[in-house]
N, C-alpha and C positions, 0 to 999 in steps of 0.2 A: 503493499500499499504506500502510495506517495504521501510526503510531507503537504499539508495544508499550509498554505502562506496566507497572511491577513495584514492588512493595514487599515486602522482607524482614521479615515481622512478627515472625519468632523464628528463631533460630540455634541449632541442635541439636549441630552438631559436624564437623568435617572428616575425610573418609575418607581421602583421600591429597592429596598436595601435588607437584608437578612442579618440578622446577629454576626453571622460568621465574616460579615464585610463583603460578600458578593452581592453585586448589585444587577438589577433589571435595567438596561440601557437602551436608548434610541440612538443609533449612532449610523454614520454613513460607513461603510465598510467596502473595501476592495479585497475580493477572495481571489488568491491565485494571480494577481495581477491583472484581474479584469475590471471592468468599468464599476465605480462604486455603486452600491445600492443601498437603500435605506435596511436596518438590521435592527431587529428587536431581540435580545437575548441576556442571559445571565452571564456576568464575567466577574472573574476573582479580583480582588483589590489590585494585583499588579498587572492584570490584563494579560497575562499569559494563558490562563486557561479559560474556557467558554463552556457553557451549557449549551444545550439545544436551543435552537432559535427559528426565526423566519426572516427571509431577506424578501423585499419587495421593490419592484420597479417603480417608477414615478406613478404609472397609469394605475398599477396594482393599489398602491398607497392612496391615489384620489379615489378610487371604487371603495375602499376599505375606510375613508373618512366619510364618504356618503353613507354606507351602511352603519357606520357609530352613530354618526348625527341622527339618523332615524330611529337607530335602537334606542339612543338616549333619550329622544324626544317623546318616544312611546312608553317610556317607564314611569309610573304613577307614583 
């Protein structure tokens, strides 16, 4: 199995933090020297380890925003 390379090109914010110091973050990440994508996942405090997450293109993120807006507006 080949090594996965990554570079966090922009940090947008922390969604949550565990007592262990791991944080769920929204970042722009370039995986294996490809174009950066929006990325939501857990990161260790030193950003050397990561948990499972999701990467989104700009178009996917725009659709997700629409879905989330509708979902939030429907919660009573």
